[in-house]
SEKOL-156110 format. One record per residue (C-alpha): residue number from 1; z, x, y. Coordinates in nm, 2 decimals, always signed. Example, Ala and Ser with C-alpha at 12.3 -4.5 7.8 and 13.67 -1.06 7.14 Angstrom:
% residues 2
1, +0.78, +1.23, -0.45
2, +0.71, +1.37, -0.11
% end
This chain:
% residues 705
1, +4.76, -6.17, +11.81
2, +5.04, -6.22, +11.55
3, +5.40, -6.11, +11.63
4, +5.37, -5.83, +11.38
5, +5.05, -5.70, +11.53
6, +5.20, -5.73, +11.88
7, +5.51, -5.53, +11.77
8, +5.29, -5.27, +11.61
9, +5.08, -5.22, +11.92
10, +5.40, -5.18, +12.14
11, +5.52, -4.90, +11.91
12, +5.17, -4.74, +11.90
13, +5.11, -4.83, +11.53
14, +4.75, -4.89, +11.44
15, +4.67, -5.22, +11.28
16, +4.32, -5.10, +11.18
17, +4.13, -4.78, +11.17
18, +3.79, -4.62, +11.11
19, +3.76, -4.39, +10.80
20, +3.55, -4.07, +10.77
21, +3.24, -4.27, +10.67
22, +3.26, -4.49, +10.98
23, +3.40, -4.80, +10.80
24, +3.67, -5.02, +10.96
25, +3.98, -5.09, +10.75
26, +4.26, -5.34, +10.83
27, +4.62, -5.20, +10.77
28, +4.82, -5.40, +10.51
29, +5.12, -5.59, +10.64
30, +5.35, -5.40, +10.40
31, +5.24, -5.07, +10.56
32, +5.31, -5.20, +10.91
33, +5.65, -5.32, +10.81
34, +5.74, -4.99, +10.65
35, +5.62, -4.78, +10.94
36, +5.80, -5.00, +11.20
37, +6.11, -4.97, +10.99
38, +6.08, -4.59, +11.01
39, +6.08, -4.63, +11.38
40, +6.41, -4.82, +11.37
41, +6.24, -5.16, +11.41
42, +6.31, -5.43, +11.14
43, +6.00, -5.64, +11.10
44, +6.02, -5.79, +10.75
45, +6.06, -6.15, +10.86
46, +5.94, -6.37, +11.15
47, +6.30, -6.38, +11.29
48, +6.32, -6.00, +11.29
49, +5.99, -5.96, +11.46
50, +6.08, -6.20, +11.74
51, +6.42, -6.03, +11.78
52, +6.24, -5.69, +11.79
53, +6.00, -5.81, +12.06
54, +6.29, -5.93, +12.27
55, +6.47, -5.61, +12.23
56, +6.17, -5.41, +12.33
57, +6.13, -5.61, +12.65
58, +6.50, -5.58, +12.72
59, +6.51, -5.20, +12.67
60, +6.21, -5.16, +12.91
61, +6.37, -5.37, +13.19
62, +6.71, -5.22, +13.16
63, +6.58, -4.87, +13.25
64, +6.57, -4.77, +13.62
65, +6.32, -4.50, +13.54
66, +6.09, -4.41, +13.25
67, +6.26, -4.19, +12.99
68, +6.02, -3.91, +13.08
69, +5.75, -3.89, +13.34
70, +5.44, -3.68, +13.28
71, +5.19, -3.56, +13.54
72, +4.92, -3.30, +13.58
73, +4.89, -3.05, +13.87
74, +4.62, -3.17, +14.11
75, +4.66, -3.53, +14.01
76, +4.85, -3.81, +14.19
77, +5.05, -3.99, +13.92
78, +5.20, -4.34, +13.94
79, +5.53, -4.44, +13.78
80, +5.75, -4.75, +13.78
81, +6.10, -4.81, +13.90
82, +6.32, -5.10, +13.81
83, +6.59, -5.24, +14.05
84, +6.76, -5.56, +14.12
85, +6.49, -5.78, +14.27
86, +6.48, -5.73, +14.65
87, +6.71, -5.42, +14.66
88, +6.59, -5.10, +14.82
89, +6.55, -4.78, +14.63
90, +6.55, -4.42, +14.74
91, +6.34, -4.16, +14.55
92, +6.35, -3.78, +14.56
93, +6.25, -3.48, +14.34
94, +6.44, -3.17, +14.25
95, +6.19, -2.91, +14.15
96, +6.25, -2.64, +13.90
97, +6.31, -2.38, +14.17
98, +6.58, -2.59, +14.33
99, +6.38, -2.73, +14.62
100, +6.38, -3.10, +14.71
101, +6.08, -3.33, +14.78
102, +6.10, -3.67, +14.93
103, +5.86, -3.93, +15.08
104, +5.70, -4.06, +14.76
105, +5.43, -4.31, +14.84
106, +5.47, -4.67, +14.72
107, +5.18, -4.85, +14.56
108, +5.12, -5.23, +14.52
109, +5.28, -5.39, +14.22
110, +5.27, -5.77, +14.19
111, +5.44, -5.80, +13.86
112, +5.70, -6.09, +13.86
113, +6.07, -6.01, +13.82
114, +6.24, -6.03, +13.48
115, +6.55, -6.23, +13.40
116, +6.80, -5.99, +13.25
117, +7.11, -6.19, +13.16
118, +7.08, -6.38, +13.49
119, +7.00, -6.08, +13.70
120, +6.64, -6.07, +13.83
121, +6.50, -5.72, +13.79
122, +6.20, -5.62, +13.99
123, +5.94, -5.35, +13.93
124, +5.80, -5.12, +14.20
125, +5.53, -4.85, +14.16
126, +5.54, -4.52, +14.33
127, +5.31, -4.22, +14.32
128, +5.39, -3.85, +14.26
129, +5.20, -3.62, +14.49
130, +4.91, -3.42, +14.35
131, +5.04, -3.09, +14.49
132, +5.35, -3.06, +14.26
133, +5.37, -2.72, +14.09
134, +5.36, -2.70, +13.71
135, +5.71, -2.70, +13.56
136, +6.00, -2.91, +13.44
137, +6.14, -3.10, +13.73
138, +6.37, -3.40, +13.78
139, +6.29, -3.73, +13.95
140, +6.59, -3.92, +14.10
141, +6.63, -4.28, +14.20
142, +6.92, -4.40, +14.42
143, +6.99, -4.78, +14.42
144, +7.32, -4.97, +14.48
145, +7.52, -4.65, +14.51
146, +7.40, -4.52, +14.17
147, +7.19, -4.21, +14.12
148, +6.96, -4.21, +13.81
149, +6.74, -3.92, +13.71
150, +6.47, -3.85, +13.45
151, +6.27, -3.55, +13.34
152, +5.94, -3.49, +13.52
153, +5.69, -3.27, +13.33
154, +5.41, -3.14, +13.55
155, +5.15, -2.95, +13.34
156, +4.86, -2.74, +13.45
157, +4.54, -2.93, +13.47
158, +4.36, -2.67, +13.25
159, +4.43, -2.33, +13.10
160, +4.22, -2.04, +13.20
161, +4.04, -1.90, +12.90
162, +4.05, -1.53, +12.82
163, +3.75, -1.34, +12.96
164, +3.45, -1.26, +12.74
165, +3.45, -1.28, +12.36
166, +3.71, -1.15, +12.11
167, +3.72, -1.11, +11.74
168, +4.02, -1.09, +11.51
169, +4.13, -1.07, +11.15
170, +4.28, -1.38, +10.99
171, +4.54, -1.29, +10.73
172, +4.80, -1.44, +10.51
173, +5.07, -1.18, +10.58
174, +5.28, -1.23, +10.26
175, +4.97, -1.14, +10.05
176, +4.92, -0.80, +10.22
177, +5.16, -0.54, +10.09
178, +5.17, -0.17, +10.17
179, +5.32, +0.14, +10.00
180, +5.64, +0.09, +10.20
181, +5.69, -0.28, +10.20
182, +5.94, -0.47, +9.98
183, +5.70, -0.65, +9.75
184, +5.57, -0.88, +10.02
185, +5.38, -0.82, +10.35
186, +5.61, -0.78, +10.64
187, +5.60, -0.74, +11.02
188, +5.54, -0.36, +11.00
189, +5.24, -0.43, +10.78
190, +5.12, -0.69, +11.04
191, +5.16, -0.43, +11.31
192, +4.97, -0.17, +11.11
193, +4.69, -0.41, +11.03
194, +4.66, -0.50, +11.40
195, +4.65, -0.13, +11.50
196, +4.37, -0.05, +11.24
197, +4.15, -0.34, +11.34
198, +4.20, -0.27, +11.72
199, +4.16, +0.10, +11.73
200, +3.89, +0.14, +11.46
201, +3.69, -0.18, +11.52
202, +3.78, -0.32, +11.87
203, +3.95, -0.64, +11.74
204, +4.11, -0.84, +12.02
205, +4.36, -1.04, +11.81
206, +4.51, -1.09, +11.47
207, +4.57, -1.44, +11.34
208, +4.86, -1.47, +11.10
209, +4.98, -1.75, +10.88
210, +5.29, -1.94, +11.00
211, +5.59, -1.71, +10.97
212, +5.83, -2.01, +10.98
213, +6.16, -1.99, +10.80
214, +6.21, -2.10, +10.44
215, +6.54, -2.20, +10.28
216, +6.73, -1.89, +10.19
217, +6.79, -2.00, +9.83
218, +6.59, -2.01, +9.51
219, +6.34, -2.15, +9.45
220, +6.20, -2.05, +9.79
221, +5.92, -2.27, +9.91
222, +5.59, -2.07, +9.90
223, +5.39, -2.28, +10.15
224, +5.41, -2.14, +10.50
225, +5.30, -2.49, +10.60
226, +5.61, -2.66, +10.45
227, +5.89, -2.46, +10.62
228, +6.26, -2.54, +10.64
229, +6.23, -2.47, +11.02
230, +5.94, -2.42, +11.25
231, +6.17, -2.30, +11.53
232, +6.29, -1.99, +11.34
233, +6.13, -1.72, +11.12
234, +6.15, -1.62, +10.76
235, +6.36, -1.30, +10.71
236, +6.14, -1.21, +10.42
237, +5.91, -1.06, +10.68
238, +6.17, -0.81, +10.81
239, +6.10, -0.44, +10.75
240, +6.45, -0.32, +10.67
241, +6.39, +0.04, +10.76
242, +6.28, -0.07, +11.11
243, +6.63, -0.21, +11.19
244, +6.80, +0.05, +11.41
245, +7.13, +0.02, +11.22
246, +6.95, +0.13, +10.90
247, +6.96, +0.49, +11.03
248, +7.34, +0.48, +11.04
249, +7.38, +0.34, +10.69
250, +7.59, +0.59, +10.49
251, +7.41, +0.54, +10.15
252, +7.04, +0.48, +10.22
253, +6.92, +0.63, +9.89
254, +7.02, +0.33, +9.67
255, +6.83, +0.10, +9.91
256, +6.52, +0.32, +9.89
257, +6.54, +0.31, +9.51
258, +6.58, -0.07, +9.51
259, +6.27, -0.10, +9.74
260, +6.06, +0.13, +9.52
261, +6.15, -0.06, +9.20
262, +6.09, -0.40, +9.36
263, +5.75, -0.29, +9.50
264, +5.65, -0.15, +9.16
265, +5.74, -0.47, +8.98
266, +5.56, -0.68, +9.24
267, +5.24, -0.48, +9.21
268, +5.24, -0.54, +8.83
269, +5.26, -0.92, +8.88
270, +4.96, -1.15, +8.93
271, +5.16, -1.37, +9.17
272, +5.39, -1.31, +9.47
273, +5.75, -1.37, +9.36
274, +5.94, -1.46, +9.68
275, +6.26, -1.53, +9.49
276, +6.27, -1.18, +9.34
277, +6.19, -1.02, +9.67
278, +6.45, -1.22, +9.86
279, +6.72, -1.14, +9.61
280, +6.68, -0.76, +9.66
281, +6.61, -0.78, +10.03
282, +6.90, -1.00, +10.11
283, +7.14, -0.77, +9.93
284, +7.00, -0.48, +10.13
285, +7.03, -0.67, +10.46
286, +7.39, -0.76, +10.38
287, +7.47, -0.39, +10.37
288, +7.29, -0.32, +10.70
289, +7.47, -0.61, +10.86
290, +7.80, -0.44, +10.80
291, +7.70, -0.13, +11.00
292, +7.87, -0.11, +11.34
293, +7.63, -0.18, +11.63
294, +7.62, +0.02, +11.95
295, +7.75, -0.13, +12.27
296, +7.40, -0.18, +12.40
297, +7.30, -0.35, +12.08
298, +7.60, -0.58, +12.09
299, +7.51, -0.68, +12.45
300, +7.15, -0.76, +12.33
301, +7.28, -0.96, +12.04
302, +7.51, -1.16, +12.26
303, +7.23, -1.23, +12.50
304, +7.01, -1.35, +12.22
305, +7.27, -1.59, +12.09
306, +7.33, -1.73, +12.44
307, +6.96, -1.78, +12.50
308, +6.90, -1.96, +12.17
309, +7.21, -2.18, +12.20
310, +7.28, -2.48, +11.98
311, +6.95, -2.46, +11.80
312, +7.04, -2.12, +11.66
313, +7.39, -2.23, +11.57
314, +7.26, -2.53, +11.38
315, +7.00, -2.33, +11.19
316, +7.25, -2.06, +11.09
317, +7.50, -2.32, +10.99
318, +7.24, -2.50, +10.78
319, +7.15, -2.17, +10.60
320, +7.52, -2.10, +10.52
321, +7.56, -2.46, +10.40
322, +7.24, -2.42, +10.19
323, +7.38, -2.11, +10.02
324, +7.69, -2.31, +9.94
325, +7.55, -2.65, +9.84
326, +7.18, -2.60, +9.78
327, +6.87, -2.63, +9.99
328, +6.85, -3.01, +10.00
329, +7.09, -3.15, +10.26
330, +7.05, -3.50, +10.12
331, +7.26, -3.39, +9.82
332, +7.54, -3.24, +10.02
333, +7.88, -3.41, +10.07
334, +7.83, -3.70, +10.30
335, +8.04, -3.55, +10.58
336, +7.80, -3.25, +10.60
337, +7.48, -3.44, +10.63
338, +7.47, -3.45, +11.01
339, +7.51, -3.15, +11.24
340, +7.73, -3.35, +11.48
341, +7.99, -3.44, +11.22
342, +8.34, -3.27, +11.25
343, +8.32, -3.14, +10.89
344, +8.02, -2.93, +10.99
345, +8.21, -2.76, +11.27
346, +8.50, -2.70, +11.03
347, +8.26, -2.54, +10.77
348, +8.11, -2.32, +11.04
349, +8.45, -2.20, +11.15
350, +8.56, -2.13, +10.80
351, +8.24, -1.94, +10.71
352, +8.20, -1.76, +11.04
353, +8.06, -1.44, +10.88
354, +7.80, -1.62, +10.67
355, +7.68, -1.82, +10.98
356, +7.67, -1.50, +11.19
357, +7.47, -1.32, +10.92
358, +7.19, -1.58, +10.96
359, +7.21, -1.56, +11.34
360, +7.18, -1.18, +11.31
361, +6.87, -1.21, +11.09
362, +6.69, -1.41, +11.35
363, +6.78, -1.16, +11.62
364, +6.63, -0.88, +11.41
365, +6.31, -1.09, +11.36
366, +6.30, -1.15, +11.74
367, +6.31, -0.77, +11.79
368, +6.05, -0.69, +11.53
369, +5.81, -0.97, +11.65
370, +5.85, -0.84, +12.01
371, +5.76, -0.49, +11.89
372, +5.46, -0.61, +11.68
373, +5.31, -0.78, +11.98
374, +5.37, -0.49, +12.22
375, +5.22, -0.24, +11.97
376, +4.91, -0.47, +11.92
377, +4.86, -0.48, +12.29
378, +4.91, -0.10, +12.33
379, +4.65, -0.05, +12.06
380, +4.40, -0.23, +12.28
381, +4.41, -0.59, +12.17
382, +4.33, -0.83, +12.45
383, +4.54, -1.11, +12.30
384, +4.75, -0.94, +12.03
385, +4.91, -1.16, +11.76
386, +4.80, -1.52, +11.73
387, +5.07, -1.71, +11.56
388, +5.02, -2.03, +11.36
389, +5.22, -2.35, +11.42
390, +5.25, -2.57, +11.11
391, +5.22, -2.94, +11.15
392, +5.57, -3.03, +11.01
393, +5.87, -2.93, +10.81
394, +6.04, -2.98, +10.47
395, +6.22, -3.32, +10.47
396, +6.52, -3.15, +10.29
397, +6.53, -2.85, +10.52
398, +6.71, -2.72, +10.83
399, +6.49, -2.88, +11.10
400, +6.50, -3.22, +10.92
401, +6.88, -3.19, +10.92
402, +6.93, -3.07, +11.27
403, +6.66, -3.30, +11.43
404, +6.70, -3.60, +11.21
405, +6.76, -3.82, +11.51
406, +6.41, -3.76, +11.65
407, +6.23, -3.76, +11.31
408, +6.10, -4.06, +11.11
409, +6.27, -4.01, +10.78
410, +6.13, -4.32, +10.60
411, +5.77, -4.20, +10.60
412, +5.57, -3.88, +10.55
413, +5.29, -3.73, +10.74
414, +4.95, -3.67, +10.59
415, +4.58, -3.74, +10.62
416, +4.35, -4.02, +10.52
417, +4.06, -3.94, +10.28
418, +3.79, -3.72, +10.42
419, +3.48, -3.55, +10.29
420, +3.66, -3.26, +10.14
421, +3.99, -3.43, +10.04
422, +3.86, -3.75, +9.91
423, +4.20, -3.88, +9.78
424, +4.38, -3.82, +10.11
425, +4.67, -3.59, +10.16
426, +5.05, -3.64, +10.16
427, +5.22, -3.34, +10.32
428, +5.57, -3.48, +10.24
429, +5.69, -3.40, +10.59
430, +5.88, -3.63, +10.83
431, +5.68, -3.68, +11.15
432, +5.82, -3.68, +11.50
433, +5.93, -4.03, +11.63
434, +5.73, -4.07, +11.95
435, +5.98, -4.30, +12.10
436, +6.28, -4.07, +12.04
437, +6.08, -3.76, +12.17
438, +6.03, -3.95, +12.50
439, +6.39, -4.04, +12.52
440, +6.51, -3.68, +12.49
441, +6.25, -3.54, +12.73
442, +6.06, -3.38, +12.44
443, +6.33, -3.11, +12.43
444, +6.29, -3.01, +12.06
445, +5.91, -3.00, +12.09
446, +5.94, -2.79, +12.41
447, +6.17, -2.55, +12.24
448, +5.94, -2.52, +11.94
449, +5.63, -2.44, +12.14
450, +5.82, -2.19, +12.36
451, +5.95, -2.01, +12.05
452, +5.61, -1.97, +11.88
453, +5.46, -1.84, +12.20
454, +5.74, -1.60, +12.28
455, +5.59, -1.31, +12.08
456, +5.22, -1.38, +12.10
457, +4.90, -1.38, +12.29
458, +4.79, -1.70, +12.13
459, +4.88, -1.98, +11.90
460, +4.68, -2.18, +11.65
461, +4.82, -2.53, +11.62
462, +4.76, -2.67, +11.27
463, +4.62, -3.03, +11.28
464, +4.64, -3.05, +11.66
465, +4.50, -3.41, +11.62
466, +4.86, -3.49, +11.51
467, +4.96, -3.45, +11.88
468, +4.73, -3.75, +11.95
469, +4.78, -3.96, +11.64
470, +4.93, -3.89, +11.30
471, +4.87, -4.05, +10.96
472, +5.21, -4.20, +10.85
473, +5.25, -4.28, +10.48
474, +5.54, -4.50, +10.36
475, +5.76, -4.33, +10.11
476, +5.63, -4.39, +9.76
477, +5.29, -4.51, +9.87
478, +4.96, -4.33, +9.81
479, +4.80, -4.14, +10.10
480, +4.53, -4.41, +10.12
481, +4.80, -4.67, +10.21
482, +4.91, -4.52, +10.54
483, +4.82, -4.59, +10.91
484, +4.80, -4.40, +11.23
485, +5.08, -4.38, +11.48
486, +4.99, -4.26, +11.83
487, +5.18, -4.01, +12.04
488, +5.17, -3.96, +12.42
489, +4.91, -3.68, +12.41
490, +4.93, -3.63, +12.78
491, +5.29, -3.52, +12.73
492, +5.24, -3.33, +12.40
493, +4.93, -3.14, +12.51
494, +5.08, -3.11, +12.86
495, +5.38, -2.92, +12.72
496, +5.16, -2.70, +12.51
497, +4.95, -2.61, +12.82
498, +5.25, -2.55, +13.04
499, +5.42, -2.32, +12.79
500, +5.09, -2.14, +12.71
501, +5.03, -2.08, +13.08
502, +5.37, -1.93, +13.12
503, +5.32, -1.71, +12.82
504, +4.97, -1.61, +12.93
505, +4.85, -1.72, +12.59
506, +4.54, -1.89, +12.45
507, +4.58, -2.21, +12.24
508, +4.35, -2.29, +11.95
509, +4.37, -2.64, +11.80
510, +4.27, -2.69, +11.44
511, +4.07, -3.00, +11.50
512, +3.90, -3.05, +11.17
513, +3.89, -3.36, +10.96
514, +3.87, -3.72, +11.09
515, +3.87, -3.68, +11.47
516, +3.81, -3.93, +11.74
517, +3.51, -3.80, +11.94
518, +3.68, -3.81, +12.28
519, +3.97, -3.59, +12.16
520, +3.76, -3.27, +12.15
521, +3.63, -3.34, +12.50
522, +3.99, -3.39, +12.62
523, +4.11, -3.06, +12.46
524, +3.82, -2.88, +12.63
525, +3.91, -3.03, +12.96
526, +4.27, -2.90, +12.93
527, +4.15, -2.55, +12.84
528, +4.24, -2.56, +12.47
529, +4.01, -2.41, +12.21
530, +3.89, -2.60, +11.90
531, +3.81, -2.47, +11.55
532, +3.47, -2.43, +11.39
533, +3.44, -2.35, +11.02
534, +3.08, -2.25, +10.93
535, +3.06, -2.46, +10.61
536, +3.16, -2.77, +10.81
537, +2.92, -2.71, +11.10
538, +2.63, -2.93, +10.99
539, +2.36, -3.11, +11.19
540, +2.46, -3.46, +11.09
541, +2.22, -3.61, +11.34
542, +1.93, -3.48, +11.14
543, +2.02, -3.70, +10.85
544, +2.00, -3.41, +10.61
545, +2.32, -3.23, +10.68
546, +2.14, -2.90, +10.76
547, +2.32, -2.61, +10.93
548, +2.40, -2.68, +11.29
549, +2.18, -2.44, +11.50
550, +2.39, -2.15, +11.63
551, +2.32, -2.23, +11.99
552, +2.47, -2.58, +11.95
553, +2.81, -2.46, +11.84
554, +3.10, -2.51, +12.08
555, +3.17, -2.22, +12.32
556, +3.54, -2.28, +12.35
557, +3.64, -2.26, +11.99
558, +3.77, -2.02, +11.72
559, +3.47, -1.98, +11.48
560, +3.50, -1.85, +11.13
561, +3.31, -1.87, +10.80
562, +3.60, -2.00, +10.59
563, +3.97, -2.10, +10.61
564, +4.28, -2.07, +10.39
565, +4.21, -2.41, +10.23
566, +3.88, -2.29, +10.09
567, +3.80, -2.00, +9.86
568, +3.70, -1.67, +10.03
569, +3.33, -1.67, +10.10
570, +3.24, -1.48, +9.78
571, +3.42, -1.76, +9.58
572, +3.26, -2.03, +9.79
573, +2.91, -1.89, +9.73
574, +2.99, -1.91, +9.35
575, +3.09, -2.28, +9.37
576, +3.46, -2.21, +9.32
577, +3.56, -2.49, +9.56
578, +3.38, -2.74, +9.34
579, +3.48, -2.60, +9.01
580, +3.85, -2.58, +9.10
581, +3.86, -2.94, +9.24
582, +3.69, -3.06, +8.93
583, +3.93, -2.88, +8.70
584, +4.23, -3.02, +8.90
585, +4.09, -3.38, +8.90
586, +4.05, -3.39, +9.28
587, +3.69, -3.52, +9.29
588, +3.60, -3.88, +9.34
589, +3.24, -3.85, +9.23
590, +3.07, -3.68, +8.93
591, +3.08, -3.30, +8.94
592, +2.71, -3.28, +8.89
593, +2.66, -3.46, +9.23
594, +2.90, -3.22, +9.40
595, +2.73, -2.91, +9.25
596, +2.39, -3.04, +9.35
597, +2.49, -3.10, +9.71
598, +2.66, -2.77, +9.72
599, +2.35, -2.59, +9.59
600, +2.14, -2.77, +9.85
601, +2.38, -2.68, +10.13
602, +2.38, -2.31, +10.03
603, +2.01, -2.30, +10.01
604, +1.99, -2.45, +10.36
605, +2.22, -2.18, +10.49
606, +2.03, -1.90, +10.32
607, +1.71, -2.03, +10.48
608, +1.87, -2.03, +10.82
609, +2.00, -1.68, +10.78
610, +1.66, -1.56, +10.65
611, +1.48, -1.73, +10.94
612, +1.70, -1.54, +11.19
613, +1.65, -1.21, +11.01
614, +2.02, -1.19, +10.91
615, +1.94, -1.15, +10.53
616, +1.65, -1.03, +10.33
617, +1.44, -1.23, +10.08
618, +1.67, -1.17, +9.78
619, +2.02, -1.10, +9.92
620, +2.33, -1.02, +9.71
621, +2.67, -1.17, +9.78
622, +2.78, -0.89, +10.01
623, +2.46, -0.92, +10.22
624, +2.50, -1.30, +10.25
625, +2.86, -1.26, +10.37
626, +2.76, -1.01, +10.63
627, +2.48, -1.24, +10.74
628, +2.71, -1.54, +10.77
629, +2.95, -1.35, +10.99
630, +2.66, -1.22, +11.20
631, +2.55, -1.58, +11.24
632, +2.88, -1.64, +11.42
633, +2.77, -1.39, +11.67
634, +2.46, -1.60, +11.75
635, +2.68, -1.89, +11.85
636, +2.84, -1.91, +12.20
637, +3.19, -1.93, +12.05
638, +3.43, -1.72, +12.24
639, +3.67, -1.64, +11.96
640, +3.55, -1.52, +11.62
641, +3.77, -1.47, +11.31
642, +3.71, -1.26, +11.00
643, +3.91, -1.36, +10.70
644, +4.08, -1.06, +10.55
645, +3.99, -1.17, +10.19
646, +3.63, -1.18, +10.29
647, +3.65, -0.83, +10.43
648, +3.77, -0.69, +10.09
649, +3.55, -0.91, +9.87
650, +3.84, -1.13, +9.73
651, +3.73, -1.45, +9.55
652, +4.05, -1.66, +9.49
653, +4.16, -1.93, +9.73
654, +4.51, -1.91, +9.88
655, +4.56, -2.29, +9.88
656, +4.40, -2.59, +9.71
657, +4.49, -2.90, +9.91
658, +4.61, -3.19, +9.70
659, +4.81, -2.96, +9.46
660, +5.15, -2.81, +9.43
661, +5.22, -2.63, +9.11
662, +4.88, -2.71, +8.94
663, +4.75, -2.40, +9.13
664, +4.95, -2.10, +9.25
665, +4.92, -2.20, +9.62
666, +5.03, -1.93, +9.87
667, +5.13, -1.69, +9.59
668, +4.80, -1.51, +9.55
669, +4.81, -1.14, +9.65
670, +4.52, -0.97, +9.83
671, +4.27, -0.84, +9.57
672, +3.93, -0.69, +9.55
673, +3.61, -0.84, +9.39
674, +3.73, -0.75, +9.04
675, +4.07, -0.91, +9.09
676, +4.24, -0.57, +9.13
677, +4.54, -0.60, +9.37
678, +4.49, -0.41, +9.69
679, +4.75, -0.24, +9.92
680, +4.72, -0.23, +10.29
681, +4.63, +0.14, +10.27
682, +4.33, +0.04, +10.05
683, +4.21, -0.19, +10.32
684, +4.20, +0.09, +10.57
685, +3.97, +0.30, +10.35
686, +3.76, +0.02, +10.20
687, +3.40, +0.07, +10.30
688, +3.33, -0.30, +10.26
689, +3.61, -0.39, +10.50
690, +3.50, -0.13, +10.75
691, +3.14, -0.25, +10.74
692, +3.23, -0.62, +10.78
693, +3.47, -0.53, +11.06
694, +3.19, -0.34, +11.23
695, +2.97, -0.65, +11.20
696, +3.23, -0.84, +11.40
697, +3.26, -0.56, +11.65
698, +2.88, -0.58, +11.71
699, +2.90, -0.96, +11.77
700, +3.16, -0.90, +12.04
701, +2.96, -0.63, +12.20
702, +2.66, -0.86, +12.25
703, +2.88, -1.06, +12.49
704, +3.10, -0.78, +12.62
705, +2.87, -0.48, +12.66
% end
C-alpha cells in the first residue's frame, strides 16, 4: 500500500468504489489529495504524507481514552486505554442519572508499547458491560493522579416500530396556500391539512418537506434541501394571526389588508415568490414583536432562550449580520467570519434588538410547531407530523458559519452517477468532518436530531446513506470526480435511535440510489424504516426489470408511488420525467432509448395492475393512479404515503435534480390537472382527493381492521 493510500484508509477515504452498474473504479490521486486536505491533512508530497502518518500515530497514542465511545444496550463493548507502560489505571462510569459504575472487565491486549518522545505508552483493553442503560454517560480514567473523561453514548439496540399500518399525506408545505395564509403555506395550513386527512380519511401521519431556515435576505433560497440552518426553522411558515400578541396589536386592520393584497398577488403568479412574501411578513412580524408580552409569556421566552443556549444566539446573530452585510458570510469583514471572534460579540451587543428579534421568531415557531403536532394527535393521528431532515446546509449560511470547525469546507457533498441522475449530483453543501464530530462528542449532530424530533412523531432523513458514507467532491471538480468518505455509522445511527426512542418517534431513512447491500439490513436491525418508491421497485433478478411483486417489498419501509424529485404520477405516466431531462440536457443516452424503456416499464406496471384486478382493460390516468396506490396496499409495507399533488391530479414536478434556475425548482404552487392553482379549501372539497385518500384508508384497514 502506498503512503497516500495508507493515509486515505486511516481517514476513512475510499481509494476505489463500485458504481451503480457494478463496475470498480480507482479514485484519482488528485481527488484523494483534495479530500485529505479538506480533512486538514496535507498530502500533496511524499514528505507531507510521511509527516501526516506520523502525526496520526502520535495523536492516537497521546490520548488516554478515545474521543467518544459508542455502545449499544445489550452488547458488551470493548474500548482502549493508553497509559505509561506498566502504570495502573482506574476506570469508572458516571451515568446520565448521576449514578456511578465501577468494576469494568479487562480483556487481553498484546499490542507492544509505543515510544512517545522517550515515554513508552501501553495500550490496555477494557469492556463496557452489556446492561448499561441508553443515554449519554461519561467514562473516566484515573492514572498518575490525573482524571481523564470522555463521552459514552449508549444507544438502544433497536427501535420499536409503531403498531399496525399507517398512511399519510406527503406535502411540500410552501406550495399549499389557503384563504388566510400570507401567500405561502404555513403551519396553520399544515395543521388543517393534518386534521382533514385524519378526521375524514383516518391518516396516521403527514410528511412535510424540510422546514429548515433560509437566510432572511433576498434572494431567499427556494430549496428546502439547501437551508441556511437545519437546526432552526424558516419564519416564513409562521401564521401571524396565531401569535398571542397579535390580539393585542392596536392597529390590526392594516396587517389584514397587507395579507389580503399579498395573497391576491400570490394567487395570480405562476410561481411562489418567497422574497415578496417575506418582505410583507417580516414587516408585520416586526410590529407584533413590539407588543408587550404577558409575564407568563416572558417566562416562557426566557426558558426557551436558556434551553437553546449558544446555538440560538449564534443563529440569531448570524441573521442580524446577514441583514447588515448580506447572506454570504465569506464576504463579510474578516473579523466577523467566525462566531468566536470578539468582533462578533461586539456586533451582537450593539445590535441587541435585531438579534433578539430573530431569537423571538424561533420561539414563535417552536410554539406553533408544538401546537401543530398536538392538534394532529388530537385529531386521531397515531404519529402526527413527520418532519424531513435535509442532508446538508448552504456553504454560505448560518450553520456553515457557526459550525465551520466541524465541517469540511474544501469539498461539497453530492452523489455519484446513478440510473436516474446519470451525470451525478453536486449538492454544493459542506459535509460533516467525521474526525471533528468524534472529537466534540457529536454534539452538533445530537442537537440537530433532537431539534427535528422535538415536535414530531417521526422524521424522514434525506439520504440516510450519508450517515454511513458520503460522496465528497473537491471544489471545482465534476460530480464524477469525487470519492466516498466513511462515517462511524454506529455513532450516527446510534444517536438517531437514542433521540427517536426518547421522542417516541419513528425514523424513516431515504435509502435510494447507490446503496451497499448490508446497509439496509443494518437499518432494519436497528429499527429504522427504509424508503420504497414504486417506480424504482423492480425485479432486477429477473433480468427484465419487471415490477417487483408486491409480496416481496420490504415491510419496514415508507412506500409511495412517487417522490418530490419526480413528476407527480399523472406527469410520470405522460413521460414528463424523460421529456424534462431531455429538454434540460440531463440524459446520457438518446431520448428514444429512454422513451422506449419508459414505455416498456409502464406497460409492465399496467399488466401487473390488471392481473391483480386493480385496473380495467382500458384505464384512464385517474384509474391507473388509484390502481398504483392500491398496489401499495398489497405490499407488507407498514407506512404508506400519498403525494398531495397526486391526490389533486397535479402534473408538474417540484424539483428536477441536476438543475438550479433552468427549472423553477421548489417554486411550483399546488395545481389541478389543468394547471389551475388550488387553495387548501379546494383540496378539502375535491372529489378526486377524497377518493384517493379513501383508497389509502382502505389499504390501512386491510391491516388494521
